[in-house]
C-alpha positions as CSV (number, residue, x, y, z in Angstrom):
1,M,-11.7,17.0,-19.1
2,P,-11.3,20.5,-17.3
3,L,-12.9,19.1,-14.2
4,A,-10.3,16.3,-14.1
5,Q,-7.5,18.6,-14.6
6,T,-8.6,20.9,-11.8
7,M,-8.9,17.8,-9.5
8,A,-5.5,16.7,-10.6
9,R,-4.0,20.1,-9.8
10,A,-5.9,20.2,-6.3
11,M,-4.2,16.6,-5.6
12,L,-0.7,18.0,-6.5
13,E,-0.8,20.3,-3.4
14,N,-1.3,17.3,-1.1
15,S,1.4,15.4,0.6
16,P,3.0,12.9,-1.8
17,Q,3.2,10.6,1.1
18,A,-0.4,10.9,2.1
19,M,-1.4,10.6,-1.6
20,A,0.6,7.4,-2.0
21,L,-0.9,6.0,1.0
22,S,-4.5,6.7,-0.1
23,K,-3.8,5.1,-3.3
24,Q,-2.7,2.0,-1.5
25,A,-5.7,2.1,0.6
26,V,-8.0,2.3,-2.4
27,W,-6.3,-0.2,-4.5
28,G,-5.9,-2.5,-1.4
29,A,-9.6,-2.3,-0.5
30,M,-10.4,-3.9,-3.8
31,E,-8.4,-7.1,-2.9
32,R,-9.9,-7.3,0.5
33,G,-13.2,-7.7,2.3
34,Y,-14.9,-4.8,4.0
35,T,-13.5,-5.5,7.4
36,E,-10.0,-6.3,6.3
37,A,-10.0,-3.3,3.9
38,L,-10.8,-1.1,6.8
39,Q,-8.0,-2.6,9.0
40,Y,-5.6,-2.1,6.3
41,A,-6.6,1.6,5.7
42,W,-6.3,2.1,9.5
43,A,-2.9,0.6,9.5
44,L,-1.7,2.9,6.5
45,L,-3.1,5.9,8.5
46,R,-1.1,5.1,11.4
47,L,1.8,4.7,9.5
48,H,1.4,8.4,8.1
49,W,1.0,9.7,11.6
50,A,4.9,9.1,12.1
51,H,5.7,10.9,8.8
52,P,6.7,14.8,9.0
53,D,4.0,15.7,6.6
54,F,1.3,14.8,9.1
55,L,2.5,17.8,11.3
56,E,3.7,19.9,8.4
57,G,0.2,20.3,6.8
58,P,-1.6,21.6,9.9
59,R,1.4,23.7,10.7
60,A,1.6,25.3,7.4
61,F,-2.2,26.0,7.5
62,A,-1.8,27.7,10.8
63,E,1.0,29.9,9.5
64,K,-1.0,30.7,6.5
65,R,1.7,29.3,4.1
66,K,2.3,26.7,1.5
67,P,3.5,23.3,3.2
68,R,6.9,22.0,2.6
69,W,6.3,18.5,2.1
70,N,9.0,15.8,2.9
71,P,9.6,13.8,-0.4
72,D,11.2,10.9,1.6
73,P,8.4,8.1,2.1
74,N,10.5,6.6,4.8
75,A,11.1,9.8,6.8
76,R,9.8,9.9,10.5
77,S,8.9,12.9,12.5
78,G,12.1,14.4,14.5
79,E,14.4,13.5,11.6
80,A,16.3,15.9,9.6
81,K,15.0,16.7,6.1
């Protein structure tokens, strides 16, 4: 149980949007064949590229600060938060 709690705390630090899309990819893969699952996962990844969190993570790392994740799953880069 302590390992699970440690892993959960680490996941809470990640972008909520990236975690949601990762969850979709994993669950979606269970319903698809290998090739279709890969295509679905790539489509989700491309969707995340347009989200502000995609840029915020590396920027926060470079600036040595905690990221300020955008909670709006429909946000797109260049939009006000």
